[in-house]
C-alpha positions in Angstrom: 146.5 71.9 142.4 145.0 68.6 141.5 146.2 66.9 138.3 146.0 63.6 136.4 149.6 62.5 136.4 151.3 59.6 134.5 154.2 58.6 136.6 157.6 57.1 135.6 156.3 53.6 136.0 153.3 54.4 133.8 150.9 54.3 136.6 148.1 56.9 136.7 147.3 59.0 139.8 145.3 62.0 140.7 148.0 63.9 142.6 149.1 67.3 143.7 151.3 69.6 141.5 152.4 73.2 142.0 150.1 75.7 140.4 151.8 77.3 137.4 152.8 81.0 137.2 152.4 83.0 134.0 155.6 84.2 132.4 156.0 86.9 129.7 153.2 86.6 127.1 151.7 83.7 129.0 148.4 83.3 130.9 147.2 80.8 133.5 143.8 79.3 132.8 141.6 77.7 135.4 140.4 74.7 133.6 136.6 74.1 133.8 136.6 71.0 131.6 138.9 68.8 129.6 138.4 65.9 127.2 140.2 62.7 126.3 141.8 61.4 123.2 143.3 58.1 122.3 146.7 59.8 122.6 146.4 59.5 126.4 146.0 55.7 126.0 149.1 55.5 123.7 151.2 57.5 126.1 150.0 55.4 129.0 151.3 52.3 127.2 154.6 53.9 126.3 153.8 53.8 122.6 154.2 57.6 121.9 157.4 59.1 120.5 159.5 61.4 122.8 158.2 60.0 126.0 159.0 62.2 129.0 157.6 61.2 132.4 156.1 62.1 134.8 153.7 64.4 133.1 150.2 65.9 133.5 148.0 64.4 130.7 145.4 66.0 128.5 145.4 68.1 125.3 141.8 69.3 125.2 140.6 72.0 127.6 138.5 75.1 128.2 138.3 77.5 131.1 138.7 81.0 132.4 141.9 83.1 132.3 142.8 83.9 135.9 146.4 85.3 135.6 148.2 87.4 133.0 152.0 87.5 132.4 153.9 90.6 131.3 152.9 91.8 127.8 149.4 90.3 127.9 146.5 92.6 127.3 144.1 93.1 130.2 141.2 92.2 127.9 142.1 88.5 128.5 141.5 88.7 132.2 138.5 86.6 133.3 137.8 85.7 129.6 136.2 82.3 128.9 138.5 80.5 126.4 139.2 77.3 124.5 142.9 76.3 124.4 144.7 75.6 121.1 146.1 72.2 122.0 149.7 72.4 120.8 153.0 74.4 120.6 155.3 75.5 117.8 153.3 74.9 114.6 155.4 77.6 112.9 154.6 80.0 110.0 154.1 77.5 107.3 150.4 76.6 106.9 151.2 73.5 104.8 153.0 71.7 107.6 154.3 72.2 111.2 157.8 72.6 112.4 159.8 69.7 113.8 159.3 71.3 117.2 155.5 70.9 117.0 154.1 69.1 119.9 150.7 68.5 121.6 149.8 69.5 125.1 150.0 66.7 127.7 153.4 65.2 127.2 156.1 66.3 127.3 154.5 69.7 128.3 152.0 69.8 131.1 148.4 69.0 130.0 144.9 70.1 130.6 143.6 67.5 133.0 144.5 69.7 135.9 143.0 72.6 137.9 145.2 75.1 136.1 147.4 75.3 133.0 149.9 77.9 131.8 149.9 78.6 128.0 151.1 81.3 125.6 148.4 83.9 125.1 148.5 83.0 121.4 147.0 79.6 122.3 143.7 81.2 123.4 140.5 81.5 121.4 137.4 83.1 123.0 134.8 80.4 123.8 131.6 80.8 121.8 128.7 81.6 124.1 126.5 78.9 122.7 128.8 76.1 123.8 128.7 74.6 127.2 132.0 74.0 129.0 131.8 70.3 128.2 131.2 71.0 124.5 134.0 73.5 124.4 136.5 71.1 126.0 135.4 68.4 123.5 136.3 70.5 120.5 140.1 71.1 120.1 141.9 67.9 119.0 138.9 66.2 117.3 137.5 69.3 115.7 140.9 70.7 114.5 141.9 67.3 113.0 138.7 66.8 111.1 138.6 70.4 110.0 142.1 70.4 108.4 141.5 67.0 106.9 138.2 67.8 105.3 138.7 71.5 104.4 142.4 72.0 103.6 143.3 68.5 102.3 139.9 67.1 101.3 138.7 70.4 99.7 135.2 69.6 100.7 132.3 71.4 99.1 128.6 71.0 98.7 127.5 67.8 96.9 130.7 65.9 97.5 130.4 62.3 98.8 132.4 61.7 101.9 133.3 58.5 103.7 134.1 58.7 107.4 135.6 55.5 108.8 135.2 54.4 112.5 132.2 56.7 113.1 132.3 56.3 116.9 135.4 58.3 117.5 135.6 62.0 118.3 137.3 63.1 115.1 134.8 61.1 113.0 131.9 62.6 114.9 133.3 66.1 114.3 133.9 65.3 110.7 130.2 64.2 110.3 129.1 67.6 111.7 131.5 69.6 109.5 130.8 67.7 106.3 127.0 68.0 106.9 127.3 71.7 107.5 129.2 71.9 104.2 126.2 70.2 102.5 128.2 67.1 101.6 126.7 63.6 101.5 128.2 61.5 104.2 128.6 57.7 104.4 130.2 55.9 107.4 131.7 52.6 108.5 131.6 50.9 111.9 131.5 47.4 113.3 128.4 48.5 115.2 125.0 48.7 113.6 123.9 51.0 116.5 126.7 53.5 115.7 125.8 53.5 112.1 122.1 54.1 113.0 123.1 57.0 115.3 125.2 58.5 112.5 122.2 58.3 110.1 120.1 60.0 112.8 122.8 62.8 112.9 122.7 63.3 109.1 124.7 60.6 107.4 123.1 59.0 104.4 124.0 55.4 105.3 126.9 53.1 106.3 128.4 49.7 106.1 130.0 47.3 108.6 133.7 47.2 107.8 134.0 43.7 109.2 132.0 42.4 106.3 134.3 40.9 103.7 132.6 42.8 100.9 132.1 46.1 102.8 133.9 48.0 100.0 131.5 46.6 97.4 128.5 47.4 99.6 129.8 51.0 99.9 130.1 51.3 96.1 126.5 50.1 95.7 125.3 52.4 98.5 127.1 55.6 97.5 127.7 55.4 93.8 131.3 56.6 94.4 133.2 58.4 97.1 135.1 61.7 96.6 136.8 62.1 100.0 137.7 59.6 102.7 138.3 60.8 106.3 140.2 57.8 107.5 141.3 56.8 111.0 142.2 53.3 110.0 143.4 52.5 106.5 142.9 48.9 105.5 145.7 46.4 104.9 145.0 46.2 101.2 144.2 49.8 100.0 143.3 48.5 96.6 139.8 47.8 98.1 139.3 51.6 98.1 139.5 51.7 94.3 136.2 49.8 94.2 134.4 52.9 95.5 136.7 55.9 95.0 135.8 58.4 92.2 138.5 59.7 89.9 140.3 62.6 91.5 139.3 61.4 95.0 141.3 62.1 98.2 142.0 59.8 101.0 143.0 61.8 104.1 144.3 59.6 107.0 144.9 60.9 110.5 144.9 57.9 112.8 147.0 55.0 114.1 144.3 52.6 114.9 144.4 50.7 111.6 147.0 48.5 110.1 150.6 49.7 110.6 151.3 48.7 107.0 149.2 48.8 103.9 149.7 47.8 100.3 148.6 49.6 97.2 148.7 49.3 93.4 150.5 52.4 92.4 149.1 52.3 88.8 145.6 52.4 90.1 146.4 55.5 92.1 147.9 57.6 89.4 145.6 56.4 86.6 142.6 57.5 88.8 144.4 60.7 90.0 143.8 59.7 93.6 145.6 61.4 96.4 146.6 59.7 99.7 147.3 62.4 102.3 148.6 62.2 105.8 147.2 64.8 108.2 147.0 65.5 111.9 145.9 68.4 114.1 146.2 71.8 112.4 147.6 75.3 112.7 146.4 78.1 114.9 144.8 79.7 111.8 143.0 76.4 111.2 141.7 76.5 114.8 140.4 80.0 114.5 138.7 79.2 111.2 137.1 76.1 112.8 135.7 78.1 115.7 134.2 80.7 113.3 132.7 78.0 111.2 131.2 76.2 114.2 129.8 79.4 115.6 128.2 80.3 112.3 126.5 76.9 112.1 126.1 76.5 115.8 127.6 73.0 115.7 127.6 71.2 119.0 130.3 68.6 119.6 129.1 65.1 120.3 129.6 64.1 123.9 129.4 60.4 125.0 129.9 60.7 128.7 131.0 63.2 131.4 133.1 62.3 134.4 133.9 64.4 137.5 137.6 65.2 138.0 138.0 62.7 140.8 137.0 59.9 138.4 139.5 60.9 135.6 141.1 57.5 135.8 137.7 55.8 135.3 137.3 58.1 132.2 140.5 56.8 130.7 139.3 53.2 131.3 136.0 54.1 129.6 137.8 55.4 126.6 139.8 52.1 126.3 136.6 50.1 125.9 136.0 51.7 122.5 132.2 51.8 123.1 131.9 55.6 122.9 130.1 57.7 120.3 131.7 61.1 120.6 134.0 62.5 123.3 134.6 61.6 126.9 134.8 64.7 129.0 136.1 65.5 132.5 134.3 68.2 134.3 136.6 70.1 136.8 
């Protein structure tokens, strides 16, 4: 089968790999579409923990079940599915086990003609979603869902700040927050991306490269309750200019400053919570799919590449110009 492979020397190739065979309680999915995350870029640069190469890249994927292992119900045969993009979350909904890992390194990923996964990783694809939209959903949708719903405790009327609105998680967060009837504000260095976010339902936004962006945001919003944050700033005290008492900052990304400073007294006196979050449990994933189906939310797609141009798709992601997800159609 064809697959996008990161080799030992960190070079990318579209090469041939042996088609997987389903073991007990496993299935083989013929992947119709996959999607990219910045994780693939970090892995390609050797900046991801637990590197194990060569490996087939990709965590997001959707397709059709073509092979069943022993113990798998026949009802899954030929089913259109979205793949839960990780292994070994465990039984604790509050946090994963130490064995938790995402598809696409060290385990084989979704940017391939076929992938083998446990049957428990499957969720039926909602009929209203295209293959491209279904593939764009898992990592971004799951991360934003857990951050906003479990940690952010989002509800109607809350004011939400989403930083870096061009990214897939941020775009998913905008859709989820809007469907929850929250009021959304965004940041970006691009006026065009802010305008697109407003067109998609945000109230407004500010340019985070402006020195007084935090003061502009306070004036614009009147106060923020929840921050969905991909890139915490170097001096977190700036957030106190616009955070409401009891607010929650939920951070999920590694694109900001590796270190940040805070005034602890300002945190506890304002009852502000700073929460780290990434991905989510299988239950979170099922809850997300049900919510999206109820509201018929369509993931934002920036560009679609054919499988033979998967390396070009990675390069497009590296430019940072996207608004939404980059998808590979198999």
